[in-house]
C-alpha positions in Angstrom: -0.2 0.4 -0.2 1.0 3.2 -0.5 -0.6 6.6 -0.1 1.3 9.0 -1.5 -1.5 10.0 -4.0 -3.9 10.0 -1.4 -2.2 12.8 -0.2 -1.3 14.6 -3.1 -5.0 14.5 -3.8 -6.1 15.6 -0.9 -4.0 18.7 -1.4 -5.0 19.3 -4.5 -8.3 19.9 -2.8 -7.6 22.2 -0.2 -5.2 23.9 -2.7 -8.4 24.3 -4.9 -11.4 25.8 -3.1 -11.4 23.4 -0.2 -10.9 25.1 3.0 -10.0 21.8 4.7 -10.2 17.9 4.8 -9.4 15.0 6.7 -9.0 11.2 5.5 -8.6 7.7 7.7 -8.4 4.4 5.7 -8.9 1.1 7.5 -7.8 -2.2 6.0 -8.5 -5.3 7.6 -9.3 -3.8 10.5 -6.1 -1.8 10.9 -5.7 1.0 10.7 -3.2 2.3 7.7 -3.6 5.9 6.7 -4.6 9.1 8.3 -3.9 12.3 6.9 -5.3 15.6 7.7 -4.7 19.1 5.1 -5.9 22.3 5.2 -7.6 24.3 8.0 -10.4 24.2 10.0 -10.5 27.3 10.5 -9.5 29.2 7.8 -9.9 32.5 8.9 -7.6 31.5 11.8 -5.7 29.7 9.8 -6.2 27.0 12.1 -5.2 23.3 11.1 -7.6 20.7 9.9 -7.7 17.4 12.2 -9.4 14.3 11.9 -10.6 14.8 15.5 -12.7 18.3 14.8 -16.2 17.7 14.8 -17.9 18.5 12.0 -21.9 18.2 10.2 -21.8 15.0 8.3 -25.6 15.7 7.0 -26.8 12.3 4.8 -23.6 10.2 5.6 -26.2 9.9 9.0 -27.7 8.0 6.7 -25.6 4.8 7.0 -26.3 5.4 10.7 -29.5 5.4 10.6 -30.3 1.7 8.4 -28.0 0.1 10.1 -29.9 1.1 13.1 -33.1 0.5 11.9 -31.9 -3.1 10.9 -30.7 -4.2 13.7 -34.5 -4.0 14.9 -35.4 -5.8 11.1 -32.8 -9.1 12.8 -34.8 -9.0 16.0 -37.7 -9.7 14.1 -39.7 -6.5 15.0 -40.6 -5.5 11.8 -40.4 -6.8 8.1 -38.6 -4.7 4.8 -43.0 -5.7 3.4 -44.8 -4.3 6.8 -46.6 -1.6 5.6 -44.7 1.7 7.3 -49.2 2.7 8.5 -48.6 -0.2 10.9 -46.3 1.3 13.0 -47.1 5.4 12.4 -50.7 5.2 11.7 -50.9 8.4 10.1 -49.2 7.3 7.4 -52.2 4.8 6.5 -54.3 7.3 4.0 -51.5 9.0 1.2 -52.8 10.7 -1.2 -50.8 12.1 -4.5 -49.5 15.5 -5.4 -52.8 16.9 -6.6 -54.0 16.0 -3.6 -57.4 14.8 -4.4 -55.9 10.8 -5.9 -55.2 8.7 -3.1 -52.5 6.1 -3.4 -53.4 2.9 -4.7 -49.8 1.0 -2.3 -49.0 1.9 1.6 -45.8 3.0 1.7 -43.7 0.2 3.1 -40.7 -0.3 5.4 -39.1 -0.7 2.4 -39.8 2.2 0.4 -38.4 4.0 3.4 -34.6 2.0 3.2 -34.7 2.7 -0.7 -36.4 6.5 -1.0 -39.1 5.0 -3.1 -41.7 5.9 -1.1 -43.4 9.0 -3.0 -41.8 11.4 -0.4 -39.8 14.8 -1.3 -36.8 16.7 0.8 -39.4 20.2 0.6 -38.8 21.7 4.1 -41.2 24.4 3.6 -44.4 23.3 3.7 -47.6 23.7 5.9 -46.6 19.9 7.9 -43.4 21.8 9.1 -45.2 25.2 10.0 -48.1 22.6 11.8 -45.4 20.9 13.6 -43.0 24.1 14.7 -46.6 25.0 16.6 -47.2 22.0 18.1 -44.2 21.3 19.6 -43.5 25.5 20.3 -40.3 25.1 17.8 -38.6 22.3 19.8 -39.6 19.5 16.9 -39.8 16.2 17.9 -39.0 13.3 15.5 -41.9 11.8 15.5 -44.3 14.5 16.1 -42.6 16.0 12.7 -42.9 12.9 10.1 -47.1 12.7 12.1 -47.1 16.0 10.8 -45.0 14.6 7.2 -48.2 12.4 6.7 -50.5 14.7 5.5 -48.3 15.5 2.8 -49.5 14.3 -0.8 -46.6 11.7 -2.2 -44.8 13.0 -5.4 -45.6 9.6 -6.6 -47.4 6.3 -6.2 -45.1 4.5 -3.5 -42.7 1.8 -5.2 -43.0 3.5 -8.5 -40.5 5.8 -8.6 -37.2 6.8 -6.3 -36.6 10.3 -5.2 -33.9 11.7 -2.5 -36.4 12.9 0.3 -36.7 13.0 4.2 -37.2 8.8 4.1 -34.8 8.5 6.3 -36.0 11.2 9.3 -39.2 9.3 9.0 -37.1 5.9 9.2 -35.9 7.5 12.6 -39.2 8.1 13.8 -40.4 4.4 13.0 -37.1 3.4 15.0 -38.4 5.3 17.9 -41.6 4.2 18.0 -40.6 0.2 18.0 -37.5 0.8 19.9 -39.7 2.5 22.8 -36.8 4.9 23.1 -35.9 8.5 21.3 -33.8 8.0 18.0 -30.9 9.9 19.1 -31.0 7.5 22.1 -31.8 4.2 20.3 -27.9 5.3 18.2 -26.0 5.8 21.0 -26.7 3.0 22.9 -27.1 0.5 20.1 -24.3 1.5 17.4 -21.9 4.9 19.1 -21.8 3.3 22.0 -20.6 -0.9 21.1 -17.9 0.8 18.8 -16.3 3.2 20.7 -17.6 5.8 18.9 -17.6 8.2 21.8 -17.3 11.5 19.8 -20.5 11.5 17.4 -24.1 12.4 19.2 -27.1 14.2 17.4 -27.0 17.7 20.1 -24.6 17.5 22.8 -21.0 18.7 21.8 -18.3 20.9 22.8 -19.0 23.8 20.0 -15.1 24.9 21.0 -14.3 21.5 18.9 -16.0 22.2 15.9 -14.4 22.8 12.5 -16.2 25.7 11.3 -18.1 25.4 8.1 -17.7 27.3 4.7 -20.0 27.1 1.7 -18.1 27.7 -2.1 -20.9 30.0 -3.3 -20.8 30.0 -7.1 -23.3 33.2 -7.5 -26.0 31.4 -8.8 -23.7 30.0 -11.6 -23.8 26.5 -12.9 -21.1 24.0 -9.6 -17.7 24.1 -11.0 -17.0 20.2 -11.3 -13.6 21.4 -13.4 -10.5 21.7 -10.8 -9.6 25.3 -11.8 -6.6 27.8 -9.4 -7.8 30.4 -7.5 -7.9 33.2 -10.4 -10.2 30.7 -12.5 -12.8 30.0 -10.2 -16.5 31.0 -10.3 -17.3 31.8 -6.6 -16.7 32.5 -2.9 -15.5 30.5 0.2 -17.8 31.8 2.4 -18.3 31.1 6.2 -21.5 29.1 6.7 -22.6 29.7 9.9 -23.1 26.9 13.3 -26.2 25.8 11.9 -26.7 22.3 10.5 -30.6 23.6 8.2 -31.6 19.5 8.3 -31.8 19.6 12.2 -35.6 21.3 12.5 -35.7 22.2 16.2 -33.4 21.2 19.7 -35.7 17.7 20.1 -35.2 16.8 16.5 -32.4 13.6 15.6 -32.5 14.0 12.1 -32.0 10.3 10.5 -31.1 11.5 7.8 -28.6 14.1 8.6 -28.2 15.3 12.4 -24.8 13.5 13.2 -21.9 15.5 14.6 -19.0 13.3 14.4 -15.5 13.7 14.1 -13.7 11.8 10.9 -11.6 9.6 13.3 -14.6 8.6 15.0 -17.2 7.8 11.9 -14.7 5.7 10.0 -15.2 2.9 13.4 -18.7 2.8 11.9 -17.0 2.4 7.6 -14.8 -0.3 9.5 -17.6 -2.3 11.1 -19.3 -2.4 8.0 -16.5 -3.5 6.0 -15.6 -6.4 8.4 -19.6 -7.3 7.5 -20.7 -6.3 10.6 -18.0 -6.5 13.4 -16.4 -4.0 14.8 -12.5 -2.9 15.6 -13.5 -3.6 18.8 -15.5 -7.2 18.2 -18.6 -6.1 19.0 -20.5 -7.2 16.8 -24.1 -4.5 15.4 -25.4 -6.8 12.4 -25.1 -10.0 11.1 -23.4 -11.1 8.0 -25.6 -11.3 6.1 -28.0 -8.5 6.5 -25.1 -6.3 5.4 -25.1 -7.9 2.3 -29.0 -7.1 2.0 -28.2 -3.5 3.2 -25.5 -3.0 0.2 -27.8 -5.5 -1.6 -29.3 -3.3 -5.2 -33.0 -2.9 -3.8 -34.3 -0.7 -7.2 -36.4 -1.7 -10.5 -35.9 -0.8 -13.3 -38.3 1.7 -13.2 -36.5 2.6 -10.2 -33.6 3.0 -11.6 -34.3 5.8 -14.0 -35.1 8.2 -11.6 -31.5 7.1 -9.9 -29.7 9.0 -12.2 -27.2 10.8 -10.3 -24.3 11.4 -13.1 -21.4 11.4 -10.3 -23.6 7.2 -9.3 -23.3 5.8 -13.1 -22.5 2.2 -12.5 -24.2 2.4 -9.3 -27.7 1.2 -7.9 -29.4 1.8 -4.9 -29.3 -0.6 -1.4 -31.4 -0.1 1.7 -30.3 3.4 1.9 -26.8 2.9 0.0 -25.0 3.4 -3.1 -23.8 -0.1 -4.7 -21.6 -0.6 -7.8 -22.6 -2.4 -10.0 -20.9 -1.9 -13.1 -17.4 -1.0 -13.2 -17.6 0.0 -17.1 -20.5 2.1 -16.6 -19.0 3.3 -13.3 -15.6 4.1 -14.6 -14.2 2.8 -11.4 -11.6 0.5 -10.5 -12.5 -0.5 -7.6 -15.1 -3.8 -6.2 -18.7 -5.0 -7.3 -20.3 -4.0 -4.5 -18.8 -1.2 -3.1 -20.9 0.5 -0.6 -21.7 3.6 0.5 -22.5 7.4 0.7 -22.4 11.1 1.0 -22.8 14.0 2.9 -24.1 17.9 1.6 -20.7 19.5 3.4 -18.1 16.9 1.6 -18.3 13.9 4.1 -17.8 10.4 2.1 -17.5 7.1 3.4 -16.7 4.0 0.7 -17.1 0.4 2.5 -16.1 -3.0 1.2 -16.7 -5.9 2.2 -14.3 -8.0 -0.4 -11.4 -6.2 0.6 -12.9 -5.5 4.5 -12.1 -2.1 3.5 -13.2 1.2 5.0 -12.7 4.8 4.3 -14.0 8.1 6.0 -13.4 11.1 4.3 -14.8 14.9 5.0 -14.3 18.2 4.4 -16.7 20.8 6.2 -18.1 23.3 3.0 -22.0 22.8 1.8 -21.6 22.7 -1.7 -19.1 20.5 -1.5 -18.5 19.4 -5.5 -19.4 16.1 -5.1 -19.1 14.9 -9.2 -15.4 16.5 -8.7 -14.4 15.0 -5.8 -16.5 12.1 -5.3 -15.6 9.2 -8.1 -12.2 11.0 -7.8 -11.8 10.0 -4.3 -13.1 6.3 -4.9 -10.1 5.9 -7.5 -7.6 6.8 -5.8 -8.8 5.2 -2.7 -8.3 2.4 -4.6 -4.8 3.2 -6.6 -4.1 3.0 -3.2 -4.2 0.0 -1.8 -3.0 -1.3 -5.1 -0.4 0.3 -4.9 
């Protein structure tokens, strides 16, 4: 293994528009790479480290689906179960015109696979009602019950749309487990894996990396590397807020985790090792991890799953999963799986090679089309060198 190309790639990103980044790689349960470059605080020139706290946004989804699958393993639900068996408010759903009733119920599988017909629109009457009902605290289950009043974009199971499905899944975990989602995750994922720096709300803000945004001024996202004189945008401090945490009691299954690169790599290592943590604590059975990374989308749903950076990939139970090396242009393994986040976090897992990678920067508008496919190629090149 030789990670010089990985270091050079990370340096290239911070020489471009990424203020700072960090990565950790595990191979066969051993940490083989840790590197950070650039700044966690650009204004004060504080160097980035793998122990800086960051928002990982949608990389939180990997935790959410793993947590929910623990309940599946215990026989608490089947993927084919209608969601309304656990949250009755979802029993009678209507389509986008608000008049035509959906023929099929949303199933638990639909939540995992983003095929429920939900959206990511957070500016709806449902959120206003939830804010009123909770006096702004926005507890997860109340918010999700209000979301059930919103019309669906399509018949459940008849399309794919990236949405609040995993936030609804977190609410279902609350109902089934009888515990607040953040508490369930702490007890069943974070604590068993010794992820002591990971949480949903209670963190030391003095250890938080500054969050930035790459502002292109309305121009199309930059997808080619340019030097500072050629950039069409500017880096701005984005403040301390996570816009997808809607209130102090909202445990966002889709975007709520605060963690460090060192800490979240432990979850990646456990899933890459077929559910067994670095400390030998098992969080999922091998067969469940295999199911997690198996493409769940049919040919109709795959037509909607058309993000350019995920060409050649399918979608498992909440994660991308590589199906076709030729279509993806990837030098990685068929079956490599993971996901990314809105500020630049990205998790890569490979059970065939027992390989786990957690990479992150902390910049909204993170240039995913540029860095994600290249990062995957560099990782596989590094471990094969």
